[in-house]
MDAnalysis code that builds the backbone (N, CA, C; Angstrom):
import MDAnalysis as mda
import numpy as np

u = mda.Universe.empty(681, n_residues=227, atom_resindex=np.repeat(np.arange(227), 3), trajectory=True)
u.add_TopologyAttr("name", ["N", "CA", "C"] * 227)
u.add_TopologyAttr("resid", np.arange(1, 228))
u.add_TopologyAttr("resname", ["UNK", "UNK", "UNK", "UNK", "UNK", "UNK", "UNK", "UNK", "UNK", "UNK", "UNK", "UNK", "UNK", "UNK", "UNK", "UNK", "UNK", "UNK", "UNK", "UNK", "UNK", "UNK", "UNK", "UNK", "UNK", "UNK", "UNK", "UNK", "UNK", "UNK", "UNK", "UNK", "UNK", "UNK", "UNK", "UNK", "UNK", "UNK", "UNK", "UNK", "UNK", "UNK", "UNK", "UNK", "UNK", "UNK", "UNK", "UNK", "UNK", "UNK", "UNK", "UNK", "UNK", "UNK", "UNK", "UNK", "UNK", "UNK", "UNK", "UNK", "UNK", "UNK", "UNK", "UNK", "UNK", "UNK", "UNK", "UNK", "UNK", "UNK", "UNK", "UNK", "UNK", "UNK", "UNK", "UNK", "UNK", "UNK", "UNK", "UNK", "UNK", "UNK", "UNK", "UNK", "UNK", "UNK", "UNK", "UNK", "UNK", "UNK", "UNK", "UNK", "UNK", "UNK", "UNK", "UNK", "UNK", "UNK", "UNK", "UNK", "UNK", "UNK", "UNK", "UNK", "UNK", "UNK", "UNK", "UNK", "UNK", "UNK", "UNK", "UNK", "UNK", "UNK", "UNK", "UNK", "UNK", "UNK", "UNK", "UNK", "UNK", "UNK", "UNK", "UNK", "UNK", "UNK", "UNK", "UNK", "UNK", "UNK", "UNK", "UNK", "UNK", "UNK", "UNK", "UNK", "UNK", "UNK", "UNK", "UNK", "UNK", "UNK", "UNK", "UNK", "UNK", "UNK", "UNK", "UNK", "UNK", "UNK", "UNK", "UNK", "UNK", "UNK", "UNK", "UNK", "UNK", "UNK", "UNK", "UNK", "UNK", "UNK", "UNK", "UNK", "UNK", "UNK", "UNK", "UNK", "UNK", "UNK", "UNK", "UNK", "UNK", "UNK", "UNK", "UNK", "UNK", "UNK", "UNK", "UNK", "UNK", "UNK", "UNK", "UNK", "UNK", "UNK", "UNK", "UNK", "UNK", "UNK", "UNK", "UNK", "UNK", "UNK", "UNK", "UNK", "UNK", "UNK", "UNK", "UNK", "UNK", "UNK", "UNK", "UNK", "UNK", "UNK", "UNK", "UNK", "UNK", "UNK", "UNK", "UNK", "UNK", "UNK", "UNK", "UNK", "UNK", "UNK", "UNK", "UNK", "UNK", "UNK", "UNK", "UNK", "UNK", "UNK", "UNK"])
u.atoms.positions = np.array([
    [34.254, 6.358, 3.556],
    [34.659, 5.108, 4.186],
    [33.793, 3.954, 3.671],
    [34.352, 2.741, 3.666],
    [33.600, 1.539, 3.296],
    [32.974, 0.966, 4.562],
    [31.671, 0.829, 4.569],
    [31.006, 0.261, 5.746],
    [29.731, -0.455, 5.342],
    [29.163, -1.197, 6.292],
    [27.919, -1.933, 6.055],
    [26.741, -0.962, 6.147],
    [25.860, -1.062, 5.168],
    [24.701, -0.174, 5.116],
    [23.579, -0.908, 4.392],
    [22.362, -0.471, 4.573],
    [21.243, -1.175, 3.944],
    [21.101, -0.790, 2.476],
    [20.511, -1.716, 1.707],
    [20.139, -1.466, 0.322],
    [18.688, -1.898, 0.154],
    [17.876, -1.055, -0.492],
    [16.463, -1.352, -0.707],
    [16.227, -1.605, -2.191],
    [15.823, -2.812, -2.532],
    [15.525, -3.187, -3.913],
    [14.160, -2.606, -4.287],
    [14.155, -1.614, -5.159],
    [12.915, -0.930, -5.518],
    [11.927, -1.839, -6.257],
    [12.431, -2.850, -6.945],
    [11.532, -3.774, -7.649],
    [10.783, -4.680, -6.680],
    [11.424, -5.004, -5.550],
    [10.781, -5.872, -4.559],
    [9.928, -5.107, -3.565],
    [10.229, -3.835, -3.352],
    [9.495, -3.037, -2.355],
    [8.031, -2.922, -2.741],
    [7.127, -3.239, -1.806],
    [5.692, -3.138, -2.096],
    [5.060, -1.895, -1.489],
    [5.894, -1.031, -0.898],
    [5.392, 0.241, -0.394],
    [4.617, 0.168, 0.900],
    [4.780, -0.900, 1.679],
    [3.980, -1.053, 2.901],
    [4.389, -0.075, 4.003],
    [5.636, 0.401, 3.980],
    [6.084, 1.380, 4.968],
    [6.539, 0.820, 6.293],
    [6.538, -0.509, 6.434],
    [6.913, -1.109, 7.718],
    [8.359, -0.793, 8.092],
    [9.253, -0.761, 7.096],
    [10.661, -0.485, 7.377],
    [10.862, 0.947, 7.854],
    [10.113, 1.886, 7.287],
    [10.232, 3.286, 7.690],
    [9.819, 3.461, 9.147],
    [8.796, 2.712, 9.558],
    [8.380, 2.766, 10.952],
    [9.413, 2.130, 11.873],
    [10.044, 1.047, 11.408],
    [10.981, 0.307, 12.242],
    [12.321, 1.027, 12.393],
    [12.645, 1.929, 11.465],
    [13.931, 2.627, 11.500],
    [13.893, 3.732, 12.539],
    [14.572, 3.537, 13.655],
    [14.548, 4.506, 14.755],
    [15.376, 5.742, 14.441],
    [16.186, 5.686, 13.388],
    [17.057, 6.812, 13.050],
    [16.459, 7.724, 11.982],
    [15.328, 7.324, 11.405],
    [14.724, 8.143, 10.358],
    [15.479, 8.102, 9.053],
    [16.243, 7.024, 8.825],
    [17.042, 6.919, 7.604],
    [16.206, 6.523, 6.401],
    [15.028, 5.928, 6.631],
    [14.172, 5.456, 5.543],
    [12.915, 6.315, 5.481],
    [12.541, 6.692, 4.266],
    [11.307, 7.465, 4.061],
    [10.568, 6.890, 2.868],
    [9.265, 7.147, 2.822],
    [8.451, 6.716, 1.697],
    [8.451, 7.828, 0.642],
    [8.912, 7.496, -0.556],
    [8.991, 8.455, -1.659],
    [8.275, 7.863, -2.861],
    [7.216, 8.528, -3.297],
    [6.418, 8.038, -4.434],
    [5.975, 6.593, -4.228],
    [5.570, 6.272, -2.993],
    [5.032, 4.948, -2.699],
    [6.064, 3.862, -2.493],
    [7.352, 4.212, -2.457],
    [8.415, 3.223, -2.260],
    [9.327, 3.676, -1.126],
    [9.903, 2.698, -0.399],
    [10.854, 3.011, 0.658],
    [12.202, 3.364, 0.061],
    [12.823, 4.410, 0.600],
    [14.145, 4.811, 0.124],
    [15.031, 5.190, 1.307],
    [16.314, 4.863, 1.214],
    [17.309, 5.324, 2.175],
    [17.614, 6.771, 1.826],
    [17.226, 7.700, 2.692],
    [17.317, 9.114, 2.318],
    [18.679, 9.723, 2.631],
    [19.392, 9.189, 3.661],
    [20.729, 9.697, 3.973],
    [21.571, 8.579, 4.563],
    [22.765, 8.417, 4.009],
    [23.660, 7.378, 4.502],
    [24.032, 7.593, 5.960],
    [24.237, 8.863, 6.347],
    [24.729, 9.124, 7.713],
    [23.663, 8.925, 8.779],
    [22.412, 8.663, 8.357],
    [21.359, 8.328, 9.317],
    [21.290, 6.826, 9.582],
    [21.896, 6.016, 8.731],
    [21.799, 4.553, 8.840],
    [22.949, 4.016, 9.691],
    [22.597, 3.347, 10.821],
    [23.636, 2.822, 11.705],
    [24.115, 1.432, 11.294],
    [23.460, 0.828, 10.285],
    [23.895, -0.472, 9.796],
    [23.509, -1.645, 10.671],
    [22.622, -1.430, 11.657],
    [22.214, -2.525, 12.547],
    [21.089, -3.364, 11.934],
    [20.288, -2.755, 11.064],
    [19.291, -3.533, 10.327],
    [18.011, -3.852, 11.057],
    [17.530, -2.948, 11.933],
    [16.232, -3.184, 12.574],
    [15.113, -3.282, 11.543],
    [15.331, -2.696, 10.376],
    [14.305, -2.680, 9.339],
    [14.191, -4.011, 8.592],
    [15.256, -4.804, 8.566],
    [15.271, -6.014, 7.738],
    [14.153, -7.001, 8.058],
    [13.954, -7.378, 9.329],
    [12.936, -8.400, 9.604],
    [11.506, -7.919, 9.414],
    [11.297, -6.612, 9.294],
    [9.932, -6.103, 9.119],
    [9.479, -6.144, 7.669],
    [10.426, -6.291, 6.719],
    [10.072, -6.230, 5.294],
    [9.452, -7.552, 4.847],
    [8.201, -7.533, 4.363],
    [7.524, -8.788, 3.986],
    [8.001, -9.365, 2.658],
    [8.711, -8.570, 1.865],
    [9.091, -9.025, 0.523],
    [10.586, -9.295, 0.381],
    [11.362, -9.085, 1.453],
    [12.805, -9.303, 1.375],
    [13.518, -8.277, 0.517],
    [12.980, -7.058, 0.472],
    [13.554, -6.012, -0.376],
    [14.803, -5.376, 0.225],
    [15.034, -5.589, 1.534],
    [16.148, -4.912, 2.207],
    [17.268, -5.906, 2.503],
    [18.468, -5.536, 2.129],
    [19.648, -6.352, 2.401],
    [20.778, -5.443, 2.866],
    [21.840, -6.057, 3.394],
    [23.054, -5.321, 3.720],
    [23.999, -5.332, 2.527],
    [24.701, -4.220, 2.329],
    [25.778, -4.167, 1.342],
    [26.980, -3.482, 1.991],
    [28.138, -3.745, 1.461],
    [29.356, -3.037, 1.866],
    [29.698, -2.060, 0.750],
    [29.679, -0.764, 1.053],
    [29.969, 0.239, 0.027],
    [30.497, 1.522, 0.668],
    [30.948, 2.405, -0.194],
    [31.378, 3.726, 0.251],
    [30.165, 4.491, 0.775],
    [30.235, 4.944, 2.007],
    [29.111, 5.657, 2.613],
    [29.631, 6.597, 3.688],
    [28.896, 7.665, 3.904],
    [29.249, 8.586, 4.990],
    [29.130, 7.855, 6.319],
    [29.973, 8.161, 7.295],
    [29.881, 7.503, 8.596],
    [28.574, 7.852, 9.298],
    [28.127, 6.940, 10.148],
    [26.911, 7.182, 10.927],
    [27.116, 8.393, 11.820],
    [26.160, 9.325, 11.805],
    [26.263, 10.575, 12.566],
    [25.131, 10.629, 13.587],
    [25.411, 10.198, 14.802],
    [24.381, 10.140, 15.841],
    [23.835, 11.521, 16.169],
    [24.690, 12.529, 16.140],
    [24.242, 13.894, 16.447],
    [23.230, 14.370, 15.414],
    [23.514, 14.104, 14.125],
    [22.593, 14.507, 13.057],
    [21.272, 13.760, 13.169],
    [21.339, 12.486, 13.540],
    [20.122, 11.682, 13.699],
    [19.243, 12.252, 14.806],
    [19.849, 12.570, 15.950],
    [19.078, 13.106, 17.077],
    [18.434, 14.442, 16.712],
    [19.174, 15.269, 15.991],
    [18.628, 16.564, 15.584],
    [17.465, 16.386, 14.620],
    [17.601, 15.432, 13.689],
    [16.541, 15.170, 12.723],
    [15.290, 14.635, 13.397],
    [15.462, 13.695, 14.314],
    [14.310, 13.105, 14.997],
    [13.620, 14.119, 15.886],
    [14.398, 15.017, 16.517],
    [13.797, 16.049, 17.361],
    [13.000, 17.037, 16.519],
    [13.496, 17.326, 15.312],
    [12.835, 18.298, 14.450],
    [11.480, 17.801, 13.953],
    [11.365, 16.508, 13.763],
    [10.108, 15.976, 13.245],
    [9.385, 15.098, 14.261],
    [9.665, 15.341, 15.542],
    [9.023, 14.553, 16.598],
    [7.511, 14.638, 16.475],
    [6.871, 13.480, 16.536],
    [5.417, 13.376, 16.433],
    [4.992, 12.111, 17.131],
    [3.697, 11.980, 17.532],
    [3.239, 10.758, 18.189],
    [3.514, 9.513, 17.368],
    [3.499, 9.630, 16.036],
    [3.771, 8.484, 15.162],
    [4.356, 8.988, 13.872],
    [5.419, 8.359, 13.405],
    [6.073, 8.813, 12.185],
    [5.347, 8.364, 10.928],
    [4.446, 7.420, 11.062],
    [3.744, 6.898, 9.889],
    [2.483, 7.722, 9.624],
    [2.381, 8.407, 8.462],
    [1.199, 9.221, 8.186],
    [-0.096, 8.422, 8.244],
    [-0.038, 7.157, 7.864],
    [-1.252, 6.350, 7.865],
    [-1.743, 5.986, 9.249],
    [-0.904, 6.159, 10.275],
    [-1.286, 5.800, 11.635],
    [-1.501, 7.001, 12.536],
    [-1.252, 8.206, 12.028],
    [-1.397, 9.395, 12.853],
    [-2.869, 9.645, 13.174],
    [-3.142, 9.975, 14.419],
    [-4.511, 10.229, 14.862],
    [-4.976, 11.600, 14.389],
    [-6.211, 11.676, 14.003],
    [-6.803, 12.956, 13.630],
    [-8.311, 12.867, 13.826],
    [-8.944, 14.009, 13.998],
    [-10.395, 14.076, 14.132],
    [-10.974, 14.605, 12.832],
    [-11.951, 13.903, 12.285],
    [-12.585, 14.301, 11.034],
    [-13.965, 14.877, 11.319],
    [-14.384, 15.808, 10.472],
    [-15.693, 16.432, 10.631],
    [-16.552, 16.092, 9.429],
    [-17.459, 15.119, 9.557],
    [-18.310, 14.740, 8.415],
    [-19.220, 15.893, 8.007],
    [-19.571, 15.931, 6.714],
    [-20.511, 16.935, 6.237],
    [-21.894, 16.662, 6.820],
    [-22.576, 17.735, 7.194],
    [-23.916, 17.595, 7.754],
    [-24.879, 17.093, 6.684],
    [-25.732, 16.141, 7.069],
    [-26.724, 15.586, 6.142],
    [-28.044, 15.524, 6.884],
    [-28.917, 16.486, 6.606],
    [-30.178, 16.575, 7.337],
    [-31.228, 15.598, 6.822],
    [-31.086, 15.172, 5.568],
    [-32.075, 14.251, 5.008],
    [-31.808, 12.830, 5.494],
    [-32.898, 12.113, 5.751],
    [-32.764, 10.720, 6.167],
    [-32.292, 9.893, 4.971],
    [-31.170, 9.189, 5.112],
    [-30.652, 8.434, 3.967],
    [-31.547, 7.247, 3.622],
    [-31.695, 7.006, 2.325],
    [-32.467, 5.852, 1.887],
    [-31.625, 4.593, 2.085],
    [-32.267, 3.484, 2.416],
    [-31.512, 2.233, 2.575],
    [-30.757, 1.891, 1.293],
    [-29.532, 1.447, 1.447],
    [-28.697, 1.122, 0.295],
    [-28.390, -0.369, 0.303],
    [-28.724, -1.038, -0.773],
    [-28.494, -2.475, -0.859],
    [-27.023, -2.758, -1.128],
    [-26.527, -3.814, -0.550],
    [-25.153, -4.223, -0.804],
    [-24.975, -4.582, -2.271],
    [-23.834, -4.166, -2.818],
    [-23.530, -4.468, -4.219],
    [-22.479, -5.577, -4.352],
    [-22.132, -6.200, -3.223],
    [-21.104, -7.238, -3.243],
    [-21.599, -8.447, -4.033],
    [-20.740, -8.950, -4.935],
    [-21.162, -10.020, -5.845],
    [-20.528, -11.368, -5.533],
    [-19.581, -11.415, -4.603],
    [-18.900, -12.687, -4.340],
    [-18.310, -12.687, -2.934],
    [-17.918, -13.857, -2.498],
    [-17.258, -14.053, -1.205],
    [-16.258, -15.193, -1.362],
    [-15.074, -15.095, -0.735],
    [-14.570, -14.042, 0.143],
    [-14.055, -12.834, -0.638],
    [-13.773, -11.764, 0.094],
    [-13.265, -10.551, -0.542],
    [-11.797, -10.284, -0.212],
    [-11.281, -10.858, 0.863],
    [-9.878, -10.660, 1.208],
    [-8.972, -11.319, 0.164],
    [-7.959, -10.578, -0.297],
    [-7.031, -11.127, -1.284],
    [-6.402, -12.421, -0.769],
    [-6.050, -12.449, 0.507],
    [-5.404, -13.634, 1.079],
    [-6.314, -14.861, 1.035],
    [-7.624, -14.661, 1.107],
    [-8.567, -15.774, 1.173],
    [-9.171, -16.135, -0.179],
    [-9.122, -15.223, -1.115],
    [-9.790, -15.453, -2.403],
    [-9.109, -16.570, -3.187],
    [-9.882, -17.367, -3.908],
    [-9.288, -18.403, -4.769],
    [-8.659, -17.757, -5.998],
    [-7.736, -18.460, -6.621],
    [-7.131, -17.957, -7.857],
    [-8.102, -18.123, -9.023],
    [-8.854, -19.203, -9.010],
    [-9.841, -19.457, -10.069],
    [-11.232, -19.550, -9.461],
    [-12.180, -18.850, -10.053],
    [-13.569, -18.926, -9.616],
    [-14.452, -18.474, -10.776],
    [-15.647, -19.014, -10.902],
    [-16.525, -18.644, -12.025],
    [-16.798, -17.149, -12.110],
    [-16.865, -16.480, -10.947],
    [-17.214, -15.057, -10.980],
    [-16.106, -14.168, -11.551],
    [-14.902, -14.703, -11.703],
    [-13.826, -13.915, -12.314],
    [-13.968, -13.813, -13.837],
    [-14.692, -14.740, -14.449],
    [-14.792, -14.767, -15.905],
    [-15.597, -13.571, -16.425],
    [-14.953, -12.769, -17.256],
    [-15.606, -11.586, -17.815],
    [-15.794, -10.470, -16.816],
    [-15.070, -10.502, -15.707],
    [-15.300, -9.556, -14.614],
    [-14.493, -8.278, -14.763],
    [-15.063, -7.192, -14.285],
    [-14.334, -5.958, -14.002],
    [-13.847, -6.109, -12.561],
    [-12.539, -6.212, -12.364],
    [-11.965, -6.504, -11.055],
    [-11.673, -5.218, -10.298],
    [-12.152, -5.135, -9.068],
    [-11.863, -4.029, -8.159],
    [-10.883, -4.516, -7.107],
    [-9.701, -3.901, -7.044],
    [-8.724, -4.192, -5.989],
    [-8.642, -2.953, -5.120],
    [-9.059, -3.081, -3.865],
    [-9.199, -1.908, -3.008],
    [-8.481, -2.086, -1.677],
    [-7.850, -1.028, -1.214],
    [-7.338, -0.999, 0.154],
    [-8.537, -1.026, 1.084],
    [-8.455, -1.812, 2.148],
    [-9.666, -2.039, 2.942],
    [-10.204, -0.791, 3.637],
    [-9.357, 0.225, 3.870],
    [-9.847, 1.452, 4.514],
    [-10.723, 2.295, 3.592],
    [-10.627, 2.080, 2.286],
    [-11.336, 2.956, 1.352],
    [-12.847, 2.891, 1.525],
    [-13.358, 1.700, 1.837],
    [-14.808, 1.552, 1.981],
    [-15.344, 2.288, 3.201],
    [-14.477, 2.535, 4.191],
    [-14.894, 3.284, 5.378],
    [-14.752, 4.782, 5.167],
    [-13.771, 5.183, 4.382],
    [-13.535, 6.608, 4.157],
    [-14.517, 7.192, 3.142],
    [-14.855, 6.417, 2.101],
    [-15.712, 6.927, 1.032],
    [-17.139, 6.435, 1.236],
    [-18.054, 7.363, 1.468],
    [-19.403, 7.018, 1.914],
    [-20.185, 6.180, 0.912],
    [-20.048, 6.461, -0.368],
    [-20.876, 5.789, -1.372],
    [-20.086, 4.692, -2.090],
    [-19.281, 3.970, -1.334],
    [-18.347, 3.020, -1.928],
    [-19.057, 1.898, -2.690],
    [-20.138, 1.371, -2.143],
    [-20.847, 0.269, -2.811],
    [-21.380, 0.698, -4.175],
    [-22.032, 1.854, -4.210],
    [-22.648, 2.294, -5.459],
    [-21.628, 2.750, -6.486],
    [-20.581, 3.448, -6.044],
    [-19.631, 4.045, -6.978],
    [-18.482, 3.118, -7.381],
    [-18.182, 2.116, -6.538],
    [-17.034, 1.271, -6.839],
    [-17.353, -0.222, -6.905],
    [-18.077, -0.757, -5.936],
    [-18.333, -2.200, -5.916],
    [-19.352, -2.616, -6.968],
    [-20.329, -1.760, -7.224],
    [-21.429, -2.120, -8.135],
    [-20.902, -2.564, -9.503],
    [-21.278, -3.784, -9.903],
    [-20.910, -4.317, -11.200],
    [-19.507, -4.894, -11.280],
    [-18.820, -4.979, -10.143],
    [-17.446, -5.470, -10.150],
    [-17.280, -6.645, -9.191],
    [-16.201, -7.397, -9.390],
    [-15.764, -8.407, -8.433],
    [-14.720, -7.733, -7.551],
    [-14.894, -7.832, -6.238],
    [-14.114, -7.029, -5.293],
    [-13.105, -7.864, -4.523],
    [-11.869, -7.369, -4.482],
    [-10.825, -7.948, -3.646],
    [-10.212, -6.826, -2.810],
    [-10.039, -7.067, -1.499],
    [-9.511, -6.028, -0.631],
    [-8.303, -6.550, 0.153],
    [-7.490, -5.613, 0.638],
    [-6.343, -5.992, 1.452],
    [-5.633, -4.766, 1.977],
    [-4.691, -4.992, 2.880],
    [-3.834, -3.929, 3.403],
    [-2.412, -4.471, 3.458],
    [-1.528, -4.016, 2.577],
    [-0.172, -4.569, 2.551],
    [0.600, -4.312, 3.836],
    [0.244, -3.268, 4.558],
    [0.963, -2.952, 5.790],
    [0.588, -3.912, 6.912],
    [-0.694, -4.202, 7.052],
    [-1.153, -5.068, 8.143],
    [-1.070, -6.543, 7.784],
    [-1.332, -6.877, 6.527],
    [-1.249, -8.276, 6.115],
    [0.198, -8.752, 6.027],
    [1.128, -7.809, 5.810],
    [2.558, -8.118, 5.733],
    [2.855, -9.208, 4.708],
    [2.230, -9.088, 3.545],
    [2.503, -10.012, 2.448],
    [2.608, -9.213, 1.160],
    [3.215, -9.811, 0.154],
    [3.249, -9.228, -1.184],
    [2.172, -9.927, -2.003],
    [1.159, -9.166, -2.429],
    [0.039, -9.741, -3.169],
    [0.367, -10.012, -4.633],
    [1.522, -9.570, -5.109],
    [1.790, -9.564, -6.544],
    [1.614, -10.934, -7.195],
    [2.180, -11.962, -6.582],
    [2.133, -13.296, -7.188],
    [0.703, -13.801, -7.323],
    [-0.100, -13.622, -6.285],
    [-1.479, -14.119, -6.343],
    [-2.314, -13.316, -7.332],
    [-2.150, -12.005, -7.338],
    [-2.910, -11.184, -8.278],
    [-2.500, -11.482, -9.713],
    [-1.220, -11.768, -9.927],
    [-0.763, -12.149, -11.262],
    [-1.474, -13.416, -11.725],
    [-1.572, -14.401, -10.840],
    [-2.238, -15.657, -11.188],
    [-3.715, -15.427, -11.508],
    [-4.365, -14.568, -10.742],
    [-5.784, -14.283, -10.994],
    [-5.962, -13.633, -12.360],
    [-5.091, -12.686, -12.689],
    [-5.192, -12.004, -13.981],
    [-4.841, -12.936, -15.140],
    [-3.862, -13.812, -14.940],
    [-3.449, -14.730, -15.999],
    [-4.476, -15.823, -16.261],
    [-5.067, -16.350, -15.194],
    [-5.897, -17.553, -15.316],
    [-7.370, -17.279, -15.575],
    [-7.755, -16.006, -15.586],
    [-9.162, -15.671, -15.749],
    [-9.336, -14.580, -16.796],
    [-10.545, -14.477, -17.306],
    [-10.855, -13.483, -18.334],
    [-11.293, -12.181, -17.669],
    [-10.329, -11.447, -17.103],
    [-10.611, -10.161, -16.472],
    [-10.677, -9.103, -17.573],
    [-11.749, -8.324, -17.615],
    [-11.940, -7.373, -18.709],
    [-11.473, -5.963, -18.365],
    [-11.418, -5.616, -17.083],
    [-10.985, -4.279, -16.669],
    [-10.544, -4.356, -15.216],
    [-9.726, -3.373, -14.810],
    [-9.184, -3.362, -13.455],
    [-9.268, -1.953, -12.883],
    [-9.864, -1.840, -11.709],
    [-9.887, -0.577, -10.973],
    [-9.181, -0.782, -9.636],
    [-8.233, 0.099, -9.332],
    [-7.497, 0.051, -8.070],
    [-7.913, 1.262, -7.250],
    [-8.380, 1.034, -6.027],
    [-8.773, 2.132, -5.151],
    [-7.901, 2.087, -3.905],
    [-7.215, 3.183, -3.624],
    [-6.285, 3.253, -2.504],
    [-6.524, 4.531, -1.700],
    [-5.981, 4.554, -0.491],
    [-6.019, 5.762, 0.321],
    [-4.837, 6.656, -0.047],
    [-4.895, 7.911, 0.391],
    [-3.837, 8.862, 0.062],
    [-2.551, 8.633, 0.852],
    [-2.593, 7.879, 1.951],
    [-1.417, 7.702, 2.796],
    [-0.345, 6.899, 2.057],
    [0.940, 7.198, 2.301],
    [2.019, 6.568, 1.528],
    [2.023, 5.045, 1.586],
    [1.740, 4.464, 2.767],
    [1.814, 3.012, 2.884],
    [0.790, 2.307, 2.004],
    [-0.237, 3.035, 1.565],
    [-1.259, 2.436, 0.709],
    [-0.752, 2.255, -0.713],
    [0.416, 2.823, -1.011],
    [1.002, 2.608, -2.328],
    [1.340, 1.152, -2.579],
    [1.436, 0.357, -1.501],
    [1.760, -1.058, -1.646],
    [0.729, -1.827, -2.443],
    [-0.543, -1.507, -2.250],
    [-1.575, -2.259, -2.965],
    [-1.609, -1.846, -4.436],
    [-1.344, -0.568, -4.704],
    [-1.257, -0.107, -6.087],
    [-0.063, -0.754, -6.789],
    [1.060, -0.810, -6.100],
    [2.262, -1.402, -6.683],
    [2.029, -2.878, -7.008],
    [1.440, -3.616, -6.070],
    [1.200, -5.045, -6.297],
    [0.281, -5.268, -7.489],
    [-0.778, -4.459, -7.594],
    [-1.743, -4.631, -8.680],
    [-1.135, -4.290, -10.034],
    [-0.377, -3.201, -10.110],
    [0.209, -2.816, -11.388],
    [1.334, -3.765, -11.802],
    [2.107, -4.250, -10.806],
    [3.138, -5.237, -11.122],
    [2.512, -6.540, -11.624],
    [1.395, -6.928, -11.005],
    [0.692, -8.140, -11.437],
    [0.163, -7.974, -12.859],
    [-0.330, -6.795, -13.159],
    [-0.843, -6.535, -14.502],
    [0.277, -6.672, -15.533],
    [1.450, -6.131, -15.226],
    [2.591, -6.262, -16.138],
    [3.000, -7.730, -16.286],
    [3.081, -8.415, -15.149],
    [3.538, -9.809, -15.164],
    [2.554, -10.731, -15.879],
    [1.288, -10.351, -15.903],
    [0.273, -11.204, -16.546],
    [0.460, -11.268, -18.054],
    [1.103, -10.255, -18.626],
    [1.298, -10.225, -20.071],
    [0.039, -9.870, -20.847],
    [-1.011, -9.439, -20.149],
    [-2.270, -9.112, -20.810],
    [-2.457, -7.596, -20.912],
    [-3.194, -7.177, -21.918],
    [-3.583, -5.774, -22.030],
    [-4.991, -5.636, -21.454],
    [-5.065, -5.093, -20.265],
    [-6.345, -4.920, -19.572],
    [-6.489, -3.446, -19.202],
    [-7.554, -2.783, -19.615],
    [-7.757, -1.386, -19.227],
    [-7.773, -1.254, -17.697],
    [-7.077, -0.238, -17.165],
    [-7.006, -0.096, -15.713],
    [-6.955, 1.365, -15.315],
    [-7.341, 1.627, -14.074],
    [-7.281, 2.974, -13.521],
    [-7.018, 2.894, -12.026],
    [-6.456, 3.970, -11.485],
    [-6.222, 4.091, -10.046],
    [-7.016, 5.268, -9.515],
    [-7.757, 5.053, -8.433],
    [-8.510, 6.120, -7.772],
    [-7.967, 6.266, -6.352],
    [-7.659, 7.491, -5.957],
    [-7.118, 7.761, -4.623],
    [-8.158, 8.480, -3.774],
    [-8.373, 7.959, -2.558],
    [-9.355, 8.521, -1.632],
    [-8.633, 9.237, -0.495],
    [-9.085, 10.434, -0.146],
    [-8.511, 11.153, 0.980],
    [-9.070, 10.600, 2.291],
    [-8.377, 10.888, 3.398],
    [-8.850, 10.397, 4.691],
    [-10.184, 11.015, 5.087],
    [-10.540, 12.151, 4.501],
    [-11.852, 12.734, 4.806],
    [-12.895, 12.390, 3.746],
    [-12.588, 11.372, 2.919],
    [-13.623, 10.807, 2.057],
    [-13.800, 11.436, 0.706],
    [-12.812, 12.173, 0.211],
    [-12.910, 12.784, -1.120],
    [-12.119, 11.969, -2.139],
    [-12.576, 11.997, -3.392],
    [-11.803, 11.390, -4.480],
    [-10.765, 12.407, -4.927],
    [-9.482, 12.011, -4.821],
    [-8.398, 12.928, -5.168],
    [-7.937, 12.765, -6.610],
    [-8.127, 11.576, -7.175],
    [-7.663, 11.387, -8.547],
    [-7.680, 9.920, -8.900],
])
């Protein structure tokens, strides 16, 4: 049948996961850091997800689609019932490794202020010749030696695409284009919604037209480097 259903533009999606949380039918899931409509018959076409998307990636289209199946939706939601459908928001208790030795004081390695992507200027002297660190803000809390292993020797910018509800791509593109950035390190958490900051940084790198060496490091919620 021809009916109204959502369409998610993968180029615009920043991976924040807000739409997946807003979809009460479970029709949207995060796949490889991007939101996807996983089954047509789960989408009721009402569009609760549309106003939550910060980048305008979701629109309505009229196309051939399976009819909305309320029974299938209820069965699916019952099967995966949990306190929160968003992996990044699920509560858990972590057990830190025992450390009997008294830790030595660690000096801050921060080289500039501000650090929030939203607040940082596009042009600043400290960007010239800099190794740029773009990090999800939770990473510094999850990874114990973050200052020494990641911030040291770099200019640091942090953000959370899910909570900030913005697309950083345009601003990061301007920073990369207008300054002599020599290298780029992206540090993100393992949770799917954190793919938004990786997507924004890599899209900005492409849009800048520059060849800049870059890497992505993923941190687990219990503080391990995954890759």
